[in-house]
All heavy atoms as a GROMACS GRO file, in nm:
protein
  570
    1TYR      N    1   0.081  -0.120   0.000
    1TYR     CA    2   0.000   0.000   0.000
    1TYR      C    3   0.086   0.125   0.000
    1TYR      O    4   0.054   0.222  -0.066
    1TYR     CB    5  -0.092  -0.002   0.123
    1TYR     CG    6  -0.193   0.109   0.124
    1TYR    CD1    7  -0.310   0.099   0.052
    1TYR    CD2    8  -0.172   0.225   0.196
    1TYR    CE1    9  -0.403   0.200   0.052
    1TYR    CE2   10  -0.263   0.328   0.197
    1TYR     CZ   11  -0.379   0.315   0.126
    1TYR     OH   12  -0.470   0.414   0.126
    2PHE      N   13   0.193   0.124   0.075
    2PHE     CA   14   0.278   0.243   0.087
    2PHE      C   15   0.398   0.242  -0.007
    2PHE      O   16   0.479   0.332  -0.003
    2PHE     CB   17   0.326   0.260   0.230
    2PHE     CG   18   0.214   0.290   0.325
    2PHE    CD1   19   0.165   0.194   0.410
    2PHE    CD2   20   0.156   0.416   0.328
    2PHE    CE1   21   0.062   0.222   0.496
    2PHE    CE2   22   0.053   0.445   0.414
    2PHE     CZ   23   0.006   0.347   0.497
    3LYS      N   24   0.410   0.140  -0.090
    3LYS     CA   25   0.522   0.133  -0.183
    3LYS      C   26   0.507   0.239  -0.291
    3LYS      O   27   0.395   0.269  -0.335
    3LYS     CB   28   0.528  -0.002  -0.252
    3LYS     CG   29   0.604  -0.106  -0.177
    3LYS     CD   30   0.612  -0.230  -0.260
    3LYS     CE   31   0.746  -0.293  -0.244
    3LYS     NZ   32   0.757  -0.414  -0.324
    4HIS      N   33   0.620   0.291  -0.335
    4HIS     CA   34   0.620   0.384  -0.447
    4HIS      C   35   0.602   0.305  -0.575
    4HIS      O   36   0.656   0.195  -0.589
    4HIS     CB   37   0.750   0.463  -0.453
    4HIS     CG   38   0.765   0.563  -0.345
    4HIS    ND1   39   0.696   0.682  -0.347
    4HIS    CD2   40   0.839   0.563  -0.232
    4HIS    CE1   41   0.728   0.751  -0.238
    4HIS    NE2   42   0.814   0.681  -0.167
    5GLU      N   43   0.528   0.362  -0.666
    5GLU     CA   44   0.514   0.296  -0.795
    5GLU      C   45   0.641   0.317  -0.875
    5GLU      O   46   0.700   0.424  -0.874
    5GLU     CB   47   0.396   0.357  -0.870
    5GLU     CG   48   0.263   0.331  -0.802
    5GLU     CD   49   0.148   0.399  -0.874
    5GLU    OE1   50   0.167   0.450  -0.985
    5GLU    OE2   51   0.038   0.400  -0.819
    6GLN      N   52   0.684   0.212  -0.941
    6GLN     CA   53   0.804   0.221  -1.022
    6GLN      C   54   0.772   0.298  -1.150
    6GLN      O   55   0.676   0.269  -1.218
    6GLN     CB   56   0.853   0.080  -1.058
    6GLN     CG   57   0.897   0.000  -0.938
    6GLN     CD   58   1.021   0.056  -0.871
    6GLN    OE1   59   1.104   0.117  -0.936
    6GLN    NE2   60   1.032   0.038  -0.741
    7VAL      N   61   0.853   0.397  -1.176
    7VAL     CA   62   0.835   0.477  -1.298
    7VAL      C   63   0.965   0.470  -1.378
    7VAL      O   64   1.074   0.456  -1.322
    7VAL     CB   65   0.799   0.623  -1.268
    7VAL    CG1   66   0.663   0.633  -1.205
    7VAL    CG2   67   0.903   0.686  -1.179
    8ALA      N   68   0.952   0.481  -1.506
    8ALA     CA   69   1.069   0.479  -1.592
    8ALA      C   70   1.150   0.606  -1.570
    8ALA      O   71   1.095   0.713  -1.539
    8ALA     CB   72   1.026   0.468  -1.737
    9LYS      N   73   1.279   0.597  -1.584
    9LYS     CA   74   1.365   0.715  -1.568
    9LYS      C   75   1.329   0.817  -1.675
    9LYS      O   76   1.305   0.781  -1.790
    9LYS     CB   77   1.511   0.676  -1.581
    9LYS     CG   78   1.557   0.584  -1.472
    9LYS     CD   79   1.660   0.652  -1.391
    9LYS     CE   80   1.707   0.556  -1.284
    9LYS     NZ   81   1.773   0.620  -1.180
   10LEU      N   82   1.326   0.941  -1.634
   10LEU     CA   83   1.294   1.049  -1.727
   10LEU      C   84   1.417   1.085  -1.807
   10LEU      O   85   1.526   1.104  -1.753
   10LEU     CB   86   1.242   1.171  -1.652
   10LEU     CG   87   1.113   1.154  -1.577
   10LEU    CD1   88   1.080   1.282  -1.502
   10LEU    CD2   89   0.999   1.122  -1.673
   11THR      N   90   1.397   1.095  -1.934
   11THR     CA   91   1.504   1.144  -2.019
   11THR      C   92   1.444   1.256  -2.103
   11THR      O   93   1.330   1.248  -2.146
   11THR     CB   94   1.560   1.035  -2.111
   11THR    OG1   95   1.452   0.983  -2.190
   11THR    CG2   96   1.623   0.923  -2.033
   12GLY      N   97   1.517   1.358  -2.120
   12GLY     CA   98   1.466   1.469  -2.198
   12GLY      C   99   1.526   1.598  -2.151
   12GLY      O  100   1.622   1.603  -2.074
   13THR      N  101   1.464   1.704  -2.194
   13THR     CA  102   1.516   1.836  -2.162
   13THR      C  103   1.450   1.892  -2.038
   13THR      O  104   1.350   1.839  -1.989
   13THR     CB  105   1.492   1.932  -2.280
   13THR    OG1  106   1.351   1.947  -2.296
   13THR    CG2  107   1.554   1.881  -2.407
   14GLU      N  108   1.506   1.998  -1.990
   14GLU     CA  109   1.447   2.066  -1.873
   14GLU      C  110   1.310   2.120  -1.907
   14GLU      O  111   1.222   2.122  -1.823
   14GLU     CB  112   1.542   2.178  -1.830
   14GLU     CG  113   1.501   2.246  -1.704
   14GLU     CD  114   1.603   2.350  -1.659
   14GLU    OE1  115   1.719   2.346  -1.700
   14GLU    OE2  116   1.562   2.436  -1.580
   15GLU      N  117   1.293   2.165  -2.027
   15GLU     CA  118   1.163   2.222  -2.070
   15GLU      C  119   1.054   2.114  -2.067
   15GLU      O  120   0.941   2.142  -2.028
   15GLU     CB  121   1.176   2.280  -2.210
   15GLU     CG  122   1.048   2.346  -2.260
   15GLU     CD  123   1.005   2.466  -2.176
   15GLU    OE1  124   1.092   2.537  -2.124
   15GLU    OE2  125   0.882   2.485  -2.164
   16GLU      N  126   1.090   1.993  -2.104
   16GLU     CA  127   0.990   1.886  -2.100
   16GLU      C  128   0.951   1.853  -1.956
   16GLU      O  129   0.837   1.816  -1.927
   16GLU     CB  130   1.045   1.761  -2.168
   16GLU     CG  131   1.061   1.773  -2.316
   16GLU     CD  132   1.131   1.655  -2.378
   16GLU    OE1  133   1.176   1.565  -2.301
   16GLU    OE2  134   1.143   1.649  -2.500
   17PHE      N  135   1.046   1.865  -1.864
   17PHE     CA  136   1.020   1.832  -1.724
   17PHE      C  137   0.944   1.942  -1.652
   17PHE      O  138   0.848   1.917  -1.580
   17PHE     CB  139   1.154   1.803  -1.654
   17PHE     CG  140   1.137   1.752  -1.515
   17PHE    CD1  141   1.097   1.622  -1.491
   17PHE    CD2  142   1.160   1.833  -1.406
   17PHE    CE1  143   1.082   1.574  -1.362
   17PHE    CE2  144   1.146   1.788  -1.278
   17PHE     CZ  145   1.106   1.658  -1.256
   18PHE      N  146   0.988   2.067  -1.669
   18PHE     CA  147   0.930   2.180  -1.597
   18PHE      C  148   0.834   2.262  -1.680
   18PHE      O  149   0.771   2.354  -1.629
   18PHE     CB  150   1.040   2.273  -1.544
   18PHE     CG  151   1.122   2.212  -1.436
   18PHE    CD1  152   1.255   2.177  -1.457
   18PHE    CD2  153   1.069   2.188  -1.310
   18PHE    CE1  154   1.331   2.122  -1.359
   18PHE    CE2  155   1.144   2.133  -1.209
   18PHE     CZ  156   1.277   2.099  -1.235
   19GLY      N  157   0.822   2.233  -1.805
   19GLY     CA  158   0.743   2.316  -1.897
   19GLY      C  159   0.594   2.310  -1.870
   19GLY      O  160   0.545   2.244  -1.778
   20LYS      N  161   0.520   2.377  -1.954
   20LYS     CA  162   0.376   2.385  -1.938
   20LYS      C  163   0.309   2.249  -1.964
   20LYS      O  164   0.200   2.223  -1.917
   20LYS     CB  165   0.318   2.488  -2.035
   20LYS     CG  166   0.358   2.629  -2.001
   20LYS     CD  167   0.299   2.729  -2.097
   20LYS     CE  168   0.344   2.868  -2.060
   20LYS     NZ  169   0.290   2.970  -2.151
   21GLU      N  170   0.377   2.166  -2.038
   21GLU     CA  171   0.318   2.037  -2.072
   21GLU      C  172   0.345   1.929  -1.967
   21GLU      O  173   0.299   1.818  -1.978
   21GLU     CB  174   0.371   1.992  -2.208
   21GLU     CG  175   0.358   2.100  -2.313
   21GLU     CD  176   0.295   2.049  -2.441
   21GLU    OE1  177   0.276   1.929  -2.450
   21GLU    OE2  178   0.266   2.134  -2.525
   22ALA      N  179   0.425   1.963  -1.866
   22ALA     CA  180   0.454   1.867  -1.760
   22ALA      C  181   0.326   1.838  -1.683
   22ALA      O  182   0.251   1.929  -1.648
   22ALA     CB  183   0.561   1.920  -1.667
   23GLN      N  184   0.302   1.711  -1.654
   23GLN     CA  185   0.177   1.673  -1.587
   23GLN      C  186   0.207   1.615  -1.450
   23GLN      O  187   0.303   1.541  -1.432
   23GLN     CB  188   0.104   1.570  -1.670
   23GLN     CG  189   0.059   1.622  -1.805
   23GLN     CD  190  -0.009   1.512  -1.886
   23GLN    OE1  191  -0.004   1.396  -1.850
   23GLN    NE2  192  -0.071   1.553  -1.994
   24LYS      N  193   0.121   1.648  -1.356
   24LYS     CA  194   0.130   1.591  -1.224
   24LYS      C  195   0.051   1.461  -1.223
   24LYS      O  196  -0.055   1.452  -1.285
   24LYS     CB  197   0.069   1.684  -1.121
   24LYS     CG  198   0.165   1.768  -1.046
   24LYS     CD  199   0.095   1.837  -0.933
   24LYS     CE  200   0.196   1.899  -0.841
   24LYS     NZ  201   0.134   1.971  -0.733
   25LYS      N  202   0.104   1.362  -1.150
   25LYS     CA  203   0.029   1.237  -1.140
   25LYS      C  204  -0.082   1.254  -1.036
   25LYS      O  205  -0.061   1.310  -0.931
   25LYS     CB  206   0.122   1.124  -1.098
   25LYS     CG  207   0.221   1.084  -1.204
   25LYS     CD  208   0.311   0.976  -1.155
   25LYS     CE  209   0.244   0.843  -1.175
   25LYS     NZ  210   0.331   0.730  -1.136
   26ALA      N  211  -0.196   1.204  -1.069
   26ALA     CA  212  -0.309   1.210  -0.975
   26ALA      C  213  -0.299   1.094  -0.877
   26ALA      O  214  -0.259   0.983  -0.914
   26ALA     CB  215  -0.441   1.202  -1.051
   27HIS      N  216  -0.333   1.119  -0.753
   27HIS     CA  217  -0.333   1.014  -0.654
   27HIS      C  218  -0.460   0.931  -0.671
   27HIS      O  219  -0.566   0.984  -0.703
   27HIS     CB  220  -0.329   1.073  -0.513
   27HIS     CG  221  -0.204   1.148  -0.485
   27HIS    ND1  222  -0.082   1.087  -0.470
   27HIS    CD2  223  -0.180   1.280  -0.469
   27HIS    CE1  224   0.010   1.177  -0.445
   27HIS    NE2  225  -0.046   1.296  -0.446
   28PRO      N  226  -0.451   0.800  -0.642
   28PRO     CA  227  -0.572   0.716  -0.652
   28PRO      C  228  -0.679   0.761  -0.553
   28PRO      O  229  -0.648   0.804  -0.441
   28PRO     CB  230  -0.520   0.576  -0.617
   28PRO     CG  231  -0.374   0.581  -0.638
   28PRO     CD  232  -0.332   0.722  -0.614
   29ALA      N  233  -0.803   0.749  -0.595
   29ALA     CA  234  -0.915   0.797  -0.512
   29ALA      C  235  -0.924   0.721  -0.381
   29ALA      O  236  -0.959   0.780  -0.277
   29ALA     CB  237  -1.045   0.784  -0.589
   30HIS      N  238  -0.893   0.592  -0.380
   30HIS     CA  239  -0.905   0.516  -0.254
   30HIS      C  240  -0.800   0.560  -0.154
   30HIS      O  241  -0.826   0.559  -0.033
   30HIS     CB  242  -0.896   0.366  -0.281
   30HIS     CG  243  -0.762   0.320  -0.331
   30HIS    ND1  244  -0.662   0.281  -0.246
   30HIS    CD2  245  -0.713   0.304  -0.456
   30HIS    CE1  246  -0.557   0.245  -0.316
   30HIS    NE2  247  -0.585   0.260  -0.445
   31LYS      N  248  -0.682   0.604  -0.200
   31LYS     CA  249  -0.580   0.654  -0.107
   31LYS      C  250  -0.620   0.789  -0.050
   31LYS      O  251  -0.594   0.818   0.066
   31LYS     CB  252  -0.445   0.662  -0.176
   31LYS     CG  253  -0.381   0.527  -0.199
   31LYS     CD  254  -0.238   0.541  -0.247
   31LYS     CE  255  -0.175   0.405  -0.264
   31LYS     NZ  256  -0.035   0.415  -0.305
   32ILE      N  257  -0.683   0.872  -0.130
   32ILE     CA  258  -0.731   1.002  -0.082
   32ILE      C  259  -0.838   0.982   0.023
   32ILE      O  260  -0.838   1.048   0.128
   32ILE     CB  261  -0.784   1.086  -0.201
   32ILE    CG1  262  -0.668   1.124  -0.294
   32ILE    CG2  263  -0.855   1.211  -0.150
   32ILE    CD1  264  -0.711   1.191  -0.422
   33ALA      N  265  -0.930   0.889  -0.001
   33ALA     CA  266  -1.036   0.861   0.098
   33ALA      C  267  -0.977   0.805   0.226
   33ALA      O  268  -1.020   0.843   0.337
   33ALA     CB  269  -1.136   0.763   0.038
   34ASP      N  270  -0.880   0.715   0.217
   34ASP     CA  271  -0.815   0.660   0.336
   34ASP      C  272  -0.745   0.768   0.416
   34ASP      O  273  -0.751   0.770   0.539
   34ASP     CB  274  -0.715   0.552   0.297
   34ASP     CG  275  -0.780   0.426   0.243
   34ASP    OD1  276  -0.903   0.411   0.259
   34ASP    OD2  277  -0.708   0.344   0.184
   35GLN      N  278  -0.679   0.861   0.347
   35GLN     CA  279  -0.609   0.969   0.415
   35GLN      C  280  -0.705   1.061   0.486
   35GLN      O  281  -0.680   1.108   0.598
   35GLN     CB  282  -0.523   1.048   0.316
   35GLN     CG  283  -0.436   1.153   0.381
   35GLN     CD  284  -0.332   1.093   0.474
   35GLN    OE1  285  -0.259   1.004   0.435
   35GLN    NE2  286  -0.323   1.144   0.594
   36LYS      N  287  -0.820   1.090   0.424
   36LYS     CA  288  -0.919   1.177   0.488
   36LYS      C  289  -0.977   1.114   0.614
   36LYS      O  290  -0.997   1.183   0.714
   36LYS     CB  291  -1.030   1.211   0.388
   36LYS     CG  292  -0.988   1.313   0.286
   36LYS     CD  293  -1.102   1.357   0.200
   36LYS     CE  294  -1.051   1.459   0.099
   36LYS     NZ  295  -1.158   1.513   0.016
   37THR      N  296  -1.001   0.983   0.613
   37THR     CA  297  -1.052   0.919   0.734
   37THR      C  298  -0.947   0.917   0.844
   37THR      O  299  -0.979   0.937   0.961
   37THR     CB  300  -1.100   0.776   0.705
   37THR    OG1  301  -0.994   0.700   0.649
   37THR    CG2  302  -1.218   0.776   0.610
   38ALA      N  303  -0.821   0.895   0.806
   38ALA     CA  304  -0.713   0.896   0.905
   38ALA      C  305  -0.696   1.035   0.962
   38ALA      O  306  -0.677   1.052   1.084
   38ALA     CB  307  -0.583   0.846   0.843
   39ASP      N  308  -0.702   1.136   0.878
   39ASP     CA  309  -0.689   1.274   0.924
   39ASP      C  310  -0.802   1.312   1.018
   39ASP      O  311  -0.780   1.381   1.117
   39ASP     CB  312  -0.688   1.371   0.805
   39ASP     CG  313  -0.560   1.364   0.725
   39ASP    OD1  314  -0.461   1.306   0.774
   39ASP    OD2  315  -0.558   1.418   0.613
   40LYS      N  316  -0.923   1.266   0.988
   40LYS     CA  317  -1.038   1.297   1.073
   40LYS      C  318  -1.017   1.240   1.213
   40LYS      O  319  -1.042   1.307   1.314
   40LYS     CB  320  -1.166   1.241   1.010
   40LYS     CG  321  -1.291   1.280   1.084
   40LYS     CD  322  -1.416   1.231   1.012
   40LYS     CE  323  -1.431   1.083   1.037
   40LYS     NZ  324  -1.557   1.027   0.990
   41ASP      N  325  -0.966   1.118   1.221
   41ASP     CA  326  -0.942   1.054   1.351
   41ASP      C  327  -0.831   1.126   1.429
   41ASP      O  328  -0.842   1.146   1.550
   41ASP     CB  329  -0.906   0.907   1.333
   41ASP     CG  330  -1.020   0.826   1.276
   41ASP    OD1  331  -1.136   0.870   1.286
   41ASP    OD2  332  -0.992   0.717   1.221
   42VAL      N  333  -0.725   1.164   1.358
   42VAL     CA  334  -0.613   1.232   1.424
   42VAL      C  335  -0.655   1.370   1.474
   42VAL      O  336  -0.622   1.410   1.586
   42VAL     CB  337  -0.492   1.242   1.329
   42VAL    CG1  338  -0.386   1.334   1.385
   42VAL    CG2  339  -0.435   1.104   1.302
   43VAL      N  340  -0.728   1.444   1.392
   43VAL     CA  341  -0.773   1.578   1.433
   43VAL      C  342  -0.866   1.569   1.554
   43VAL      O  343  -0.858   1.651   1.645
   43VAL     CB  344  -0.841   1.648   1.313
   43VAL    CG1  345  -0.915   1.774   1.357
   43VAL    CG2  346  -0.739   1.682   1.207
   44ALA      N  347  -0.951   1.466   1.557
   44ALA     CA  348  -1.039   1.449   1.672
   44ALA      C  349  -0.958   1.419   1.799
   44ALA      O  350  -0.990   1.470   1.906
   44ALA     CB  351  -1.139   1.337   1.644
   45ALA      N  352  -0.855   1.335   1.787
   45ALA     CA  353  -0.772   1.303   1.903
   45ALA      C  354  -0.693   1.423   1.950
   45ALA      O  355  -0.676   1.444   2.071
   45ALA     CB  356  -0.679   1.189   1.868
   46VAL      N  357  -0.644   1.504   1.858
   46VAL     CA  358  -0.568   1.624   1.894
   46VAL      C  359  -0.658   1.726   1.960
   46VAL      O  360  -0.617   1.795   2.054
   46VAL     CB  361  -0.497   1.682   1.769
   46VAL    CG1  362  -0.443   1.821   1.797
   46VAL    CG2  363  -0.385   1.591   1.723
   47ALA      N  364  -0.781   1.735   1.916
   47ALA     CA  365  -0.875   1.833   1.974
   47ALA      C  366  -0.910   1.801   2.118
   47ALA      O  367  -0.945   1.891   2.195
   47ALA     CB  368  -1.001   1.840   1.889
   48LYS      N  369  -0.900   1.674   2.156
   48LYS     CA  370  -0.935   1.634   2.292
   48LYS      C  371  -0.832   1.679   2.396
   48LYS      O  372  -0.863   1.698   2.513
   48LYS     CB  373  -0.950   1.483   2.301
   48LYS     CG  374  -1.071   1.430   2.228
   48LYS     CD  375  -1.077   1.280   2.238
   48LYS     CE  376  -1.192   1.225   2.157
   48LYS     NZ  377  -1.195   1.078   2.158
   49VAL      N  378  -0.707   1.696   2.353
   49VAL     CA  379  -0.600   1.730   2.447
   49VAL      C  380  -0.574   1.880   2.438
   49VAL      O  381  -0.547   1.933   2.331
   49VAL     CB  382  -0.469   1.654   2.411
   49VAL    CG1  383  -0.358   1.692   2.505
   49VAL    CG2  384  -0.494   1.504   2.413
   50PRO      N  385  -0.582   1.951   2.551
   50PRO     CA  386  -0.560   2.095   2.548
   50PRO      C  387  -0.415   2.129   2.508
   50PRO      O  388  -0.321   2.061   2.551
   50PRO     CB  389  -0.589   2.141   2.690
   50PRO     CG  390  -0.612   2.020   2.771
   50PRO     CD  391  -0.614   1.902   2.683
   51TYR      N  392  -0.401   2.228   2.427
   51TYR     CA  393  -0.272   2.282   2.380
   51TYR      C  394  -0.192   2.188   2.291
   51TYR      O  395  -0.081   2.220   2.255
   51TYR     CB  396  -0.184   2.326   2.499
   51TYR     CG  397  -0.250   2.426   2.589
   51TYR    CD1  398  -0.285   2.389   2.718
   51TYR    CD2  399  -0.277   2.555   2.545
   51TYR    CE1  400  -0.346   2.481   2.802
   51TYR    CE2  401  -0.338   2.646   2.628
   51TYR     CZ  402  -0.374   2.609   2.757
   51TYR     OH  403  -0.434   2.699   2.839
   52LEU      N  404  -0.246   2.072   2.257
   52LEU     CA  405  -0.169   1.978   2.175
   52LEU      C  406  -0.151   2.029   2.032
   52LEU      O  407  -0.045   2.012   1.974
   52LEU     CB  408  -0.235   1.840   2.173
   52LEU     CG  409  -0.161   1.731   2.096
   52LEU    CD1  410  -0.022   1.710   2.154
   52LEU    CD2  411  -0.238   1.600   2.098
   53ALA      N  412  -0.251   2.096   1.978
   53ALA     CA  413  -0.241   2.146   1.842
   53ALA      C  414  -0.132   2.252   1.831
   53ALA      O  415  -0.051   2.250   1.738
   53ALA     CB  416  -0.375   2.204   1.796
   54SER      N  417  -0.126   2.344   1.928
   54SER     CA  418  -0.020   2.446   1.923
   54SER      C  419   0.115   2.385   1.951
   54SER      O  420   0.217   2.430   1.896
   54SER     CB  421  -0.052   2.557   2.023
   54SER     OG  422  -0.054   2.506   2.154
   55TYR      N  423   0.121   2.281   2.034
   55TYR     CA  424   0.248   2.213   2.062
   55TYR      C  425   0.301   2.145   1.935
   55TYR      O  426   0.419   2.152   1.903
   55TYR     CB  427   0.229   2.109   2.173
   55TYR     CG  428   0.350   2.022   2.196
   55TYR    CD1  429   0.460   2.071   2.264
   55TYR    CD2  430   0.354   1.892   2.148
   55TYR    CE1  431   0.572   1.992   2.286
   55TYR    CE2  432   0.465   1.812   2.168
   55TYR     CZ  433   0.573   1.863   2.237
   55TYR     OH  434   0.683   1.786   2.258
   56LEU      N  435   0.213   2.079   1.863
   56LEU     CA  436   0.254   2.011   1.739
   56LEU      C  437   0.292   2.109   1.630
   56LEU      O  438   0.375   2.078   1.545
   56LEU     CB  439   0.144   1.918   1.692
   56LEU     CG  440   0.113   1.798   1.781
   56LEU    CD1  441  -0.008   1.724   1.731
   56LEU    CD2  442   0.234   1.706   1.789
   57ALA      N  443   0.232   2.228   1.632
   57ALA     CA  444   0.260   2.327   1.529
   57ALA      C  445   0.389   2.403   1.556
   57ALA      O  446   0.446   2.460   1.465
   57ALA     CB  447   0.144   2.425   1.519
   58SER      N  448   0.435   2.402   1.681
   58SER     CA  449   0.556   2.478   1.714
   58SER      C  450   0.680   2.406   1.664
   58SER      O  451   0.681   2.283   1.650
   58SER     CB  452   0.565   2.500   1.865
   58SER     OG  453   0.582   2.377   1.930
   59SER      N  454   0.784   2.482   1.640
   59SER     CA  455   0.909   2.422   1.595
   59SER      C  456   1.000   2.395   1.714
   59SER      O  457   0.999   2.468   1.812
   59SER     CB  458   0.979   2.512   1.494
   59SER     OG  459   1.009   2.637   1.554
   60PHE      N  460   1.078   2.289   1.704
   60PHE     CA  461   1.169   2.252   1.812
   60PHE      C  462   1.298   2.332   1.798
   60PHE      O  463   1.359   2.335   1.692
   60PHE     CB  464   1.199   2.102   1.806
   60PHE     CG  465   1.296   2.057   1.911
   60PHE    CD1  466   1.253   2.038   2.040
   60PHE    CD2  467   1.428   2.036   1.879
   60PHE    CE1  468   1.342   1.996   2.138
   60PHE    CE2  469   1.518   1.993   1.976
   60PHE     CZ  470   1.474   1.974   2.106
   61THR      N  471   1.338   2.399   1.904
   61THR     CA  472   1.462   2.475   1.902
   61THR      C  473   1.537   2.451   2.032
   61THR      O  474   1.479   2.418   2.135
   61THR     CB  475   1.435   2.626   1.888
   61THR    OG1  476   1.353   2.668   1.997
   61THR    CG2  477   1.366   2.659   1.757
   62LEU      N  478   1.666   2.470   2.023
   62LEU     CA  479   1.752   2.462   2.141
   62LEU      C  480   1.813   2.599   2.164
   62LEU      O  481   1.845   2.670   2.069
   62LEU     CB  482   1.864   2.361   2.120
   62LEU     CG  483   1.824   2.214   2.111
   62LEU    CD1  484   1.943   2.130   2.073
   62LEU    CD2  485   1.765   2.167   2.242
   63SER      N  486   1.829   2.636   2.289
   63SER     CA  487   1.898   2.760   2.322
   63SER      C  488   2.047   2.734   2.325
   63SER      O  489   2.093   2.620   2.330
   63SER     CB  490   1.852   2.811   2.459
   63SER     OG  491   1.714   2.833   2.459
   64LYS      N  492   2.123   2.843   2.331
   64LYS     CA  493   2.268   2.830   2.335
   64LYS      C  494   2.309   2.761   2.465
   64LYS      O  495   2.262   2.797   2.574
   64LYS     CB  496   2.332   2.968   2.326
   64LYS     CG  497   2.481   2.964   2.317
   64LYS     CD  498   2.539   3.102   2.296
   64LYS     CE  499   2.688   3.095   2.285
   64LYS     NZ  500   2.748   3.227   2.262
   65GLY      N  501   2.392   2.661   2.453
   65GLY     CA  502   2.438   2.588   2.570
   65GLY      C  503   2.348   2.475   2.613
   65GLY      O  504   2.375   2.408   2.711
   66GLN      N  505   2.238   2.454   2.543
   66GLN     CA  506   2.143   2.352   2.580
   66GLN      C  507   2.176   2.224   2.501
   66GLN      O  508   2.179   2.226   2.378
   66GLN     CB  509   2.002   2.400   2.548
   66GLN     CG  510   1.892   2.326   2.618
   66GLN     CD  511   1.759   2.390   2.591
   66GLN    OE1  512   1.742   2.463   2.494
   66GLN    NE2  513   1.662   2.365   2.676
   67ALA      N  514   2.203   2.115   2.568
   67ALA     CA  515   2.239   1.990   2.503
   67ALA      C  516   2.115   1.902   2.487
   67ALA      O  517   2.042   1.881   2.584
   67ALA     CB  518   2.344   1.916   2.584
   68PRO      N  519   2.089   1.852   2.367
   68PRO     CA  520   1.966   1.774   2.345
   68PRO      C  521   1.964   1.642   2.424
   68PRO      O  522   1.857   1.596   2.462
   68PRO     CB  523   1.965   1.748   2.195
   68PRO     CG  524   2.103   1.773   2.149
   68PRO     CD  525   2.167   1.868   2.243
   69HIS      N  526   2.079   1.584   2.450
   69HIS     CA  527   2.081   1.457   2.523
   69HIS      C  528   2.055   1.473   2.672
   69HIS      O  529   2.030   1.375   2.741
   69HIS     CB  530   2.214   1.385   2.500
   69HIS     CG  531   2.333   1.460   2.549
   69HIS    ND1  532   2.389   1.563   2.479
   69HIS    CD2  533   2.405   1.446   2.663
   69HIS    CE1  534   2.493   1.610   2.547
   69HIS    NE2  535   2.505   1.541   2.659
   70THR      N  536   2.056   1.596   2.723
   70THR     CA  537   2.028   1.618   2.865
   70THR      C  538   1.883   1.660   2.890
   70THR      O  539   1.844   1.675   3.006
   70THR     CB  540   2.122   1.723   2.923
   70THR    OG1  541   2.102   1.846   2.852
   70THR    CG2  542   2.268   1.682   2.914
   71LEU      N  543   1.805   1.680   2.786
   71LEU     CA  544   1.666   1.723   2.803
   71LEU      C  545   1.581   1.609   2.854
   71LEU      O  546   1.600   1.494   2.818
   71LEU     CB  547   1.611   1.775   2.670
   71LEU     CG  548   1.676   1.898   2.612
   71LEU    CD1  549   1.613   1.929   2.477
   71LEU    CD2  550   1.658   2.016   2.705
   72GLN      N  551   1.485   1.643   2.937
   72GLN     CA  552   1.388   1.545   2.986
   72GLN      C  553   1.249   1.598   2.952
   72GLN      O  554   1.218   1.712   2.982
   72GLN     CB  555   1.403   1.526   3.137
   72GLN     CG  556   1.531   1.461   3.175
   72GLN     CD  557   1.540   1.440   3.326
   72GLN    OE1  558   1.452   1.479   3.400
   72GLN    NE2  559   1.647   1.378   3.370
   73PHE      N  560   1.172   1.513   2.893
   73PHE     CA  561   1.035   1.553   2.853
   73PHE      C  562   0.933   1.488   2.941
   73PHE      O  563   0.946   1.381   2.986
   73PHE     CB  564   1.009   1.517   2.707
   73PHE     CG  565   1.099   1.588   2.612
   73PHE    CD1  566   1.212   1.526   2.560
   73PHE    CD2  567   1.071   1.716   2.572
   73PHE    CE1  568   1.293   1.591   2.470
   73PHE    CE2  569   1.151   1.782   2.484
   73PHE     CZ  570   1.264   1.720   2.433
   0.00000   0.00000   0.00000
């Protein structure tokens, strides 16, 4: 299910690859539906926990002198 589809190596010019005629592959409809149901469940679980959405949206940073191996969560 999660395997990448094998595609032939692209040969050609940059214009063929990036040009107006370049086409995006459409995702299969069943994978889109599966992703929407998974997203719905995850969003519901995140909504139940206070501040979890903002925690997940924040970026992880270290201050000067702070060692990642000494952090306790």
